[in-house]
N, C-alpha and C positions, 0 to 999 in steps of 0.2 A: 191674517191667516185666517182661512175659511175652516168652518168645523170640520169638513172631512180629512183636511189636512192634519188638524190637530188630534183627530182620533188615529189616523195613520201613525203620528209621531209618537203618541202613546203606546200604542200597540209594539212599536219598534223598540222603544225604551224598555217596556215590560219583557219582549223577546231576548233583549240584551242580558239583562238581569238574569231571567230564569232559565237561559239555556244550559248553563253547566248544571243544574240541577233537573233537567229533563232525561228521562230515559229515552232509549232508543226502542222504536217498534220498527218492524219490517212490515213494508206495504206491497202486497201482490196487487198489481193493478190488471185491469181488464184491459185486453189488448185488441178484442174484437169479438164477433161472433159467429158462430157456424151452425150448422142445422141441431147439434147436440147443444147449443148453448154458449155462454160467454166463456171465451178464451182467456183464462188467467194464467199470470207470469207464474213459473214454478218457486218454490222457496227459495231456490238458488238464484234466480232472477230478482228476487226482491228488491225494493229500494229501501233503504235504512232512512227512516226521519226520526227525529227529536219534538217529542210533544209532550204535553202534561197529560198524565196518565190517571184516571180516577176509576177504583173500582166501585161499582154500582149495582144495584139490582131495583130496576126502575122500569115499570111500565110506560113506554113511549109509544105514541102515534107515530107510525112508520109512514114514510112517503107515500105508500099504497094505500094511507088511511086505515090500516089495521093497527090493533095493539100488539106490540110485542116486547119481549123482554130485553131490555139492554143490562148488559153486565159489565160494560165499561165505557167510560167516554174519554176520547182523546182530543186535547185542545191544541190547535195548530197556530201559533202565531206568526206564520208567514203563508203565503199563499200555497196551498197544495191542492191539485185537482184530486177530486175523490167520485168515484162512480158507485152508485148501489150495488154494483156486483163485484167490487173489489173485496178483498180481504185483508187482514191486518193480524200479523203473528205479535204476541203482546211480550213484554219483558219476561214473562214467567213460561213462554212457550204455547200457550195456549192460542188459538185461532179463534177468529170471529169475524162475521160479515158484517157489512154495513146495515145498519136498521134505520137509521135517520142521519140527515146531515143538517147543520143549522150554523148560524153565525149572523154578525150584523153585516148588512150589505150596503156597500156603497152607491153612489148615485148611479153608476154604470152597471148595478146587480151584481158586481164581484165582493166578495167577503172581505172585511178587515182582518178577521179572523175565521178558522175553520173550526167548529165542532163536530167532532163524527162519533155517533153512539154506536155500540159495537154489539151483537150477539154472538153469545160462543158457539163454535163448531167442534169442539171437542179439544 
């Protein structure tokens, strides 16, 4: 068994064990863009996702290379497509935008797991 297969197996086992303890976050995905900016799903259209949610207060380097305050980190142990313009509604009802995406990548550039750092929007 190759190392990438071992990593996928370990992440799948961790996801199976942790899933019952994972809170649900609502993911408002970006649907496209118009002249006013990104078109994002309404809260009613948001997709429920389970992930490991951590409250943090950490300066992180955003993907635009600026330092930004991240107030939450969500770790998804399954493939979740996330764009920088997406919005997440946390279990406590606060909303936040994506500050940075991270995760260990496989040989095809796809994440084995996805970490999403969130900045609060109110």
